[in-house]
C-alpha positions as CSV (number, residue, x, y, z in Angstrom):
1,M,0.0,0.0,0.0
2,N,1.2,3.5,-0.8
3,I,0.8,6.1,1.9
4,L,1.5,9.8,1.5
5,L,1.7,11.8,4.7
6,V,1.1,15.5,4.2
7,Y,1.9,18.2,6.8
8,P,0.2,21.5,5.8
9,K,1.8,24.9,5.9
10,V,1.9,26.7,9.2
11,A,0.6,30.2,9.2
12,E,3.1,33.0,9.6
13,T,3.0,33.3,13.4
14,F,5.3,34.0,16.4
15,W,6.4,30.4,16.4
16,S,6.9,29.9,12.7
17,F,10.2,31.8,12.9
18,K,9.8,32.4,9.2
19,H,12.2,35.4,9.0
20,S,14.8,33.9,11.3
21,L,15.0,30.9,9.0
22,R,16.7,33.0,6.3
23,V,19.5,33.7,8.7
24,V,20.0,30.2,10.0
25,G,19.8,28.7,6.5
26,R,16.9,26.3,7.1
27,K,13.5,26.0,5.6
28,A,11.3,25.3,8.7
29,A,11.6,25.7,12.4
30,F,10.5,22.2,13.5
31,P,9.8,18.8,11.8
32,P,6.3,17.3,11.7
33,L,6.8,15.1,14.7
34,G,3.2,13.7,14.9
35,A,3.2,12.7,11.2
36,L,6.6,11.0,11.5
37,T,5.5,9.1,14.6
38,V,2.3,7.9,12.9
39,A,4.4,6.8,9.9
40,A,6.4,4.6,12.2
41,M,3.2,2.9,13.4
42,L,2.3,1.8,9.9
43,P,3.4,-1.6,8.5
44,R,7.0,-1.6,7.3
45,I,6.1,-3.2,4.1
46,W,3.9,-0.2,3.1
47,Q,5.5,2.4,0.9
48,K,5.6,5.8,2.6
49,K,6.4,9.3,1.6
50,L,6.1,12.6,3.5
51,V,5.5,16.0,2.1
52,D,6.0,18.9,4.5
53,L,4.5,22.0,2.8
54,N,6.7,24.2,5.0
55,V,9.8,22.9,3.2
56,G,8.6,21.7,-0.2
57,R,5.8,21.5,-2.8
58,L,3.0,19.0,-3.0
59,E,2.6,17.8,-6.6
60,D,-0.4,16.1,-8.1
61,E,1.7,13.1,-8.9
62,D,2.4,12.7,-5.2
63,L,-1.3,12.6,-4.5
64,L,-2.2,10.3,-7.4
65,W,0.6,7.9,-6.3
66,A,-1.1,7.4,-2.9
67,D,-3.7,4.9,-1.9
68,Y,-4.4,7.1,1.1
69,V,-3.3,10.6,2.1
70,F,-2.7,11.1,5.8
71,I,-3.2,14.8,6.7
72,S,-1.9,15.8,10.2
73,A,-2.6,19.3,11.2
74,M,-2.9,21.9,14.0
75,V,-5.5,24.6,14.1
76,A,-2.9,27.2,12.9
77,Q,-2.7,25.1,9.7
78,K,-6.4,25.3,8.9
79,E,-6.1,27.4,5.7
80,S,-3.4,25.2,4.2
81,T,-5.3,22.1,5.2
82,A,-8.4,23.2,3.4
83,R,-6.4,23.7,0.2
84,V,-4.9,20.2,0.5
85,V,-8.3,18.7,1.1
86,E,-9.7,20.5,-1.9
87,R,-6.9,19.1,-4.1
88,C,-7.4,15.6,-2.9
89,T,-11.2,15.9,-3.4
90,R,-10.7,17.1,-7.0
91,L,-8.3,14.3,-7.8
92,G,-10.5,11.7,-6.1
93,V,-7.8,10.7,-3.5
94,K,-8.9,9.1,-0.3
95,M,-7.9,11.0,2.9
96,I,-7.4,10.2,6.6
97,G,-7.3,13.3,8.8
98,G,-5.8,13.5,12.3
99,G,-4.3,15.9,14.8
100,P,-5.7,18.8,16.8
101,L,-7.3,20.6,13.9
102,F,-9.6,17.6,13.0
103,N,-10.3,17.0,16.7
104,T,-11.4,20.6,17.2
105,Y,-13.3,21.2,13.9
106,P,-14.3,17.8,12.4
107,E,-17.5,19.3,11.0
108,D,-15.4,21.7,8.8
109,F,-13.9,18.9,6.8
110,A,-16.9,16.8,5.7
111,S,-15.1,15.8,2.5
112,V,-12.3,14.0,4.4
113,Q,-13.5,10.4,4.2
114,H,-11.8,9.1,7.4
115,M,-10.8,10.8,10.6
116,V,-8.7,9.7,13.6
117,L,-9.9,11.7,16.7
118,G,-7.8,11.5,19.8
119,E,-4.4,9.8,20.3
120,A,-3.5,7.5,17.4
121,E,-1.9,4.8,19.6
122,L,-5.3,3.6,20.6
123,V,-6.8,3.1,17.1
124,M,-3.9,2.6,14.7
125,E,-4.0,-1.2,14.9
126,R,-7.7,-1.2,14.0
127,L,-7.3,1.4,11.3
128,V,-4.5,-0.5,9.6
129,R,-6.5,-3.7,9.7
130,D,-9.5,-2.0,8.1
131,M,-7.4,-0.4,5.5
132,E,-5.9,-3.7,4.5
133,R,-9.4,-5.1,4.1
134,G,-10.4,-2.1,2.1
135,R,-13.2,-1.1,4.5
136,P,-11.9,1.7,6.8
137,E,-14.6,3.4,8.9
138,R,-15.6,7.0,8.8
139,T,-14.3,7.9,12.3
140,Y,-11.9,6.3,14.7
141,K,-12.3,7.9,18.1
142,A,-9.8,7.1,20.8
143,S,-11.3,6.9,24.3
144,G,-8.9,7.5,27.2
145,F,-5.2,8.2,27.3
146,P,-2.8,5.5,26.2
147,S,0.5,4.6,27.9
148,L,3.5,5.9,26.0
149,D,5.6,2.7,26.6
150,T,5.1,1.5,23.0
151,V,5.4,4.8,21.1
152,P,7.9,4.0,18.3
153,I,10.9,6.1,17.2
154,P,9.7,8.6,14.6
155,D,10.5,7.6,11.0
156,W,13.2,10.2,10.5
157,D,14.2,8.8,7.1
158,L,11.1,10.4,5.6
159,I,12.6,13.9,5.9
160,N,15.8,15.8,5.3
161,L,16.9,16.8,8.8
162,N,18.9,19.7,7.5
163,D,15.7,21.4,6.3
164,Y,14.9,22.2,10.0
165,A,16.3,24.6,12.6
166,A,15.6,22.2,15.5
167,M,14.6,18.6,15.9
168,S,11.7,17.6,18.2
169,I,11.0,14.7,20.5
170,Q,8.4,14.0,23.2
171,F,8.9,12.7,26.7
172,S,5.4,13.1,28.2
173,R,1.8,14.1,27.5
174,G,-0.5,15.9,29.9
175,C,-0.3,18.5,32.5
176,P,-1.2,18.4,36.2
177,F,-2.6,22.0,36.2
178,N,-6.1,23.1,35.2
179,C,-5.8,26.6,33.6
180,E,-9.2,27.8,32.4
181,F,-8.1,28.8,28.9
182,C,-5.9,25.7,28.1
183,D,-7.0,22.8,25.9
184,I,-4.0,20.6,26.9
185,I,-5.9,18.7,29.6
186,V,-8.8,18.3,27.2
187,M,-6.5,16.6,24.6
188,N,-4.0,14.9,26.8
189,G,-5.3,14.8,30.4
190,R,-4.2,16.0,33.8
191,V,-2.1,13.0,34.7
192,P,1.2,13.2,32.9
193,R,2.1,10.0,30.9
194,L,5.8,9.5,30.3
195,K,8.1,7.5,28.1
196,R,10.8,5.4,29.8
197,S,14.2,7.1,29.8
198,E,15.5,4.3,27.5
199,Q,12.9,5.3,24.9
200,V,14.0,8.9,25.0
201,L,17.7,8.1,24.7
202,A,16.9,5.7,21.8
203,E,15.2,8.6,20.0
204,L,18.2,10.8,20.6
205,D,20.5,8.1,19.3
206,A,18.4,7.9,16.2
207,L,18.9,11.6,15.5
208,Y,22.6,11.5,16.5
209,V,23.5,8.6,14.1
210,R,21.7,10.4,11.3
211,G,24.1,13.3,11.8
212,W,21.9,15.7,13.6
213,R,23.8,18.3,15.7
214,G,22.2,21.2,17.4
215,S,19.0,22.0,19.1
216,V,16.3,19.6,20.2
217,F,12.9,20.8,21.3
218,I,11.2,18.5,23.9
219,V,7.6,19.3,22.9
220,D,5.9,18.2,26.2
221,D,2.8,20.0,27.5
222,N,4.7,20.5,30.8
223,F,8.1,18.8,30.9
224,I,8.2,18.9,34.7
225,G,4.7,17.6,35.3
226,N,6.2,14.5,37.1
227,K,9.3,15.9,38.8
228,E,10.5,12.5,40.1
229,K,10.4,10.9,36.7
230,V,11.9,13.8,34.9
231,K,14.9,13.8,37.2
232,E,15.5,10.2,36.4
233,L,15.5,11.1,32.7
234,L,17.8,14.0,33.3
235,R,20.4,12.0,35.1
236,S,20.5,9.5,32.2
237,L,20.7,12.5,29.8
238,V,23.6,14.0,31.6
239,A,25.5,10.7,31.2
240,W,24.4,10.4,27.5
241,Q,25.7,13.9,26.7
242,K,29.1,13.2,28.4
243,E,29.6,10.1,26.2
244,R,29.4,12.3,23.0
245,R,31.8,14.8,21.7
246,H,29.0,16.8,20.1
247,R,26.4,17.8,22.7
248,F,22.8,18.6,21.9
249,N,21.2,21.6,23.5
250,F,17.6,21.3,24.6
251,F,14.6,23.6,25.2
252,T,11.1,22.8,26.4
253,E,7.9,24.0,28.0
254,A,7.4,23.9,31.8
255,S,5.5,25.6,34.6
256,V,6.7,28.4,36.8
257,N,7.1,26.1,39.8
258,L,10.4,25.0,38.1
259,A,11.9,27.8,40.2
260,E,11.0,26.0,43.4
261,D,13.3,23.0,42.7
262,P,17.0,23.8,42.7
263,E,18.0,20.2,42.0
264,L,15.7,20.0,39.0
265,M,17.1,23.3,37.5
266,T,20.7,22.1,38.0
267,L,20.0,18.8,36.3
268,M,18.3,20.5,33.4
269,A,21.3,22.8,32.9
270,M,23.8,20.0,33.2
271,A,21.8,18.0,30.7
272,G,22.1,20.8,28.1
273,F,18.9,22.8,28.6
274,N,19.5,26.4,27.9
275,K,15.9,27.7,27.3
276,V,12.6,27.0,28.8
277,F,9.1,28.4,27.8
278,L,6.9,29.3,30.8
279,G,3.3,30.3,30.8
280,I,3.6,33.5,32.9
281,E,0.5,35.0,31.4
282,T,0.1,38.2,33.3
283,P,1.5,40.3,36.2
284,S,-2.1,40.9,37.3
285,E,-2.8,38.6,40.3
286,E,-6.6,39.0,39.8
287,S,-6.3,37.8,36.2
288,L,-4.2,34.9,37.4
289,R,-6.9,33.9,39.9
290,E,-9.5,34.3,37.2
291,C,-7.9,31.8,34.9
292,G,-7.0,29.3,37.6
293,K,-3.2,29.8,37.4
294,A,-2.6,29.1,41.1
295,Q,1.0,27.9,40.4
296,N,1.9,31.4,39.3
297,L,0.7,32.9,42.6
298,R,2.9,30.8,44.9
299,R,5.9,33.1,44.7
300,N,6.8,36.4,43.2
301,L,7.0,35.9,39.4
302,S,9.9,38.3,38.9
303,E,11.8,36.3,41.5
304,S,11.0,33.0,39.7
305,V,12.3,34.3,36.4
306,S,15.5,35.6,38.0
307,I,16.1,32.2,39.7
308,I,15.8,30.3,36.5
309,H,18.1,32.7,34.7
310,N,20.6,32.3,37.4
311,N,20.4,28.6,36.9
312,G,21.6,28.7,33.3
313,M,18.3,28.8,31.4
314,A,16.8,31.6,29.4
315,V,13.1,32.1,30.2
316,M,10.9,32.4,27.1
317,G,7.6,33.8,28.4
318,G,4.0,33.3,27.3
319,F,1.7,36.2,28.1
320,I,-2.0,36.8,27.6
321,I,-4.1,40.0,27.3
322,G,-7.9,40.1,27.4
323,F,-8.8,38.6,30.8
324,D,-12.0,39.9,32.4
325,N,-10.0,41.2,35.3
326,D,-7.3,42.9,33.3
327,P,-6.9,46.5,34.7
328,P,-6.8,49.5,32.4
329,D,-3.0,49.8,32.8
330,I,-2.4,46.1,31.9
331,F,-0.6,47.1,28.6
332,Q,2.0,49.1,30.4
333,R,2.3,46.6,33.2
334,Q,3.0,43.8,30.7
335,V,5.7,45.8,29.0
336,N,7.3,46.8,32.3
337,F,7.4,43.2,33.6
338,I,8.9,41.8,30.4
339,Q,11.6,44.6,30.2
340,K,12.5,44.5,33.9
341,N,12.9,40.8,34.0
342,G,14.8,40.4,30.7
343,I,12.3,38.0,29.1
344,V,13.8,38.4,25.6
345,T,11.4,36.0,23.8
346,A,8.0,37.2,25.0
347,M,5.1,35.6,23.2
348,I,2.1,37.8,23.9
349,G,-1.3,36.7,22.6
350,L,-4.9,37.8,22.9
351,L,-7.1,35.6,24.9
352,T,-8.8,32.9,22.8
353,A,-11.6,30.6,23.9
354,I,-10.8,27.2,22.4
355,P,-13.6,24.6,22.1
356,G,-13.5,22.1,25.0
357,T,-11.9,24.3,27.5
358,R,-13.4,25.6,30.8
359,L,-13.2,29.1,29.4
360,Y,-15.2,28.2,26.3
361,S,-17.9,26.5,28.4
362,R,-18.1,29.5,30.8
363,L,-18.3,32.1,28.0
364,Q,-20.9,30.0,26.2
365,D,-23.0,29.7,29.3
366,E,-22.7,33.5,29.7
367,G,-23.8,34.0,26.1
368,R,-20.6,35.7,25.2
369,M,-19.2,33.5,22.4
370,L,-18.8,35.1,19.0
371,F,-16.9,32.9,16.5
372,K,-14.4,30.1,16.1
373,P,-10.7,30.9,16.8
374,S,-8.1,31.0,14.1
375,G,-5.5,29.2,16.0
376,D,-3.0,32.1,16.0
377,N,-3.3,34.1,19.2
378,T,-1.4,37.0,17.7
379,D,-4.0,37.4,14.9
380,V,-6.3,40.3,16.1
381,G,-9.1,39.1,13.7
382,G,-9.1,35.5,14.9
383,T,-8.8,35.9,18.6
384,L,-10.9,37.6,21.3
385,N,-13.7,35.4,20.0
386,F,-16.0,36.4,22.7
387,V,-17.6,39.6,24.1
388,T,-15.0,41.2,26.3
389,K,-15.4,43.1,29.5
390,M,-12.9,45.8,28.5
391,D,-13.7,47.7,25.3
392,R,-12.7,45.5,22.4
393,A,-11.0,48.3,20.4
394,T,-9.1,49.3,23.5
395,I,-7.7,45.8,24.0
396,I,-6.7,45.4,20.3
397,N,-5.1,48.8,20.2
398,G,-3.3,48.3,23.5
399,Y,-2.1,44.9,22.4
400,Q,-0.7,46.3,19.1
401,W,1.0,49.0,21.1
402,V,2.6,46.4,23.4
403,M,3.9,44.4,20.5
404,N,5.3,47.4,18.7
405,N,7.1,48.6,21.8
406,I,8.7,45.4,23.0
407,Y,9.9,44.4,19.6
408,S,11.4,47.8,18.7
409,P,15.2,47.5,18.4
410,E,15.9,49.7,21.4
411,M,13.6,47.8,23.8
412,Y,14.8,44.5,22.5
413,Y,18.4,45.5,22.9
414,H,17.8,46.7,26.5
415,R,15.9,43.5,27.3
416,I,18.8,41.3,26.3
417,L,21.1,43.3,28.5
418,A,18.7,42.9,31.4
419,F,18.7,39.2,30.8
420,L,22.5,39.0,30.7
421,R,22.8,40.7,34.1
422,H,21.1,37.6,35.7
423,Y,22.0,34.8,33.3
424,R,24.6,32.3,34.5
425,P,25.2,29.6,31.8
426,L,26.2,26.4,33.4
427,A,26.7,24.0,30.4
428,K,29.1,24.6,27.5
429,M,27.5,23.8,24.1
430,S,29.3,22.3,21.2
431,L,30.1,24.7,18.3
432,E,29.0,23.2,15.0
433,K,29.9,24.2,11.4
434,N,26.4,25.6,10.9
435,D,26.7,27.8,14.0
436,I,29.6,29.5,12.3
437,L,27.7,29.9,9.0
438,T,24.7,31.2,10.9
439,F,26.8,33.8,12.7
440,G,28.2,34.9,9.3
441,R,24.7,35.3,7.9
442,S,23.6,37.2,10.9
443,L,26.4,39.8,10.3
444,W,24.9,40.3,6.8
445,Y,21.2,40.4,7.7
446,L,21.3,42.1,11.1
447,G,24.6,44.0,11.0
448,L,24.5,45.3,7.4
449,R,21.2,44.8,5.6
450,E,18.8,45.9,8.4
451,T,19.5,49.6,8.4
452,T,17.0,50.6,11.1
453,S,18.4,48.4,13.8
454,R,22.0,47.4,12.9
455,N,23.6,49.8,15.3
456,Y,22.0,48.0,18.2
457,Y,23.2,44.7,16.8
458,W,26.9,45.8,16.7
459,K,26.6,47.4,20.2
460,L,25.1,44.2,21.5
461,L,27.9,42.0,20.0
462,Q,30.6,44.3,21.4
463,K,29.2,44.4,24.9
464,T,28.5,40.7,25.0
465,F,32.1,39.9,23.8
466,H,33.6,42.1,26.5
467,R,31.4,41.4,29.5
468,Y,29.4,38.2,28.8
469,R,31.5,36.1,26.6
470,G,30.1,32.8,27.9
471,A,26.6,33.8,26.6
472,F,27.8,34.9,23.2
473,G,26.0,32.0,21.3
474,D,22.8,32.6,23.2
475,V,22.9,36.3,22.4
476,V,23.4,35.7,18.7
477,T,20.4,33.4,18.8
478,M,18.3,36.0,20.5
479,A,19.4,38.6,18.0
480,I,18.2,36.4,15.2
481,Y,14.9,35.7,16.9
482,G,14.5,39.5,17.2
483,Y,14.9,39.9,13.4
484,H,11.8,37.6,13.0
485,F,9.8,39.4,15.7
486,R,10.5,42.8,14.3
487,K,9.3,41.7,10.9
488,L,6.0,40.6,12.4
489,F,5.3,43.2,15.1
490,W,7.4,46.3,14.8
491,S,5.9,49.1,12.7
492,G,9.3,50.5,11.8
493,A,10.7,47.4,10.3
494,N,11.9,47.7,6.7
495,D,11.6,44.9,4.1
496,K,8.6,43.3,5.9
């Protein structure tokens, strides 16, 4: 049987890093981990191809070759997915849809003949059997949350690793917290399920032997959801790194209570973690209470950020504007918090009510829902999909003011300096050939071509080299991220 796996194009968002990719010489930020994992679940004797529309083109010949086209997509890929579905329908190609997009909006894709809703591990055996018999069902709905003990190593041979800026693996699914706006617990549950340490190391081995060198994103909903088990993994990972001349560097998502565990932070830094994304959300305590973010109220948020920086990891922060309890000065307070604490990569989004969440149910009960979200929480037309307490135009205008300010060259430059004053890198990363090439390209794009901000780039390099030499690689990376963010959010950016 011939199977074509298609990963639709991700909309240009904060996390697409579209503009940074020019500088690092890659085509996409991350590989399609879900599709690669599903491919590994299919029978080995089947012929498989994968087309990632973020790195290449989908030809009609590819579609006509396939007995079935598997489409794996997130909500932020909705528009591209619709185009893929239309092409398959026109050519009479049978489709199987899966992933968060089809779980959230199955009714929007009536022409997709078959759907896998929920986690694939629970239904793949039955789906494969039905496909072999030529009688697949319309819907395969997984009930419950499967163990991750048997999740296979992704089929990395289906892609060119060098098309991507970072690789991705998964250690766990689920999060122990219950934030009102978050759909993670709807999809993956509140009890974290974990792979065994040997599984994770086997996945890293698979990447290493294929020549991957560089960053690995551990895509967990909350990497530290089970601290005892994650410490076991980290001890194994420290040993794994020591055995290899070329170390990986890792980044992941976690909760703010990471700052409460010195041993955990030390182990992460020793294992090669140099960045961690935290859902900080807001400096307004009333808004944190509103959304059920109790873990962010246990200690001062600024103190937590500083502690993590001091333990060798840069905090990437997620922030939200649009809570019912946001005060009138929330826009300035968000900017002040981000600048003061040196949160260089600050992903600020407008509140979105996602189907299935407690927030969606509450707003629906209150008669405040307006439309379906776009999946991009920086898209002012596809977010705030409910009747807001604060004037809607005030929120949107304030949000745009915040983004324009924090991603101006001057504010970004000062934020990196604020970060460097607290950052204490503990682990030395390997310097790879592509790192040198990337630095060279950054000199062209940021130091010469970008006329409106190049003076800040040169001042930053000079100051880092003289005062913070151990963080030089991190600073170059942050400068490259800033190039992307300016293109998206700063009104003064040239060559948008």
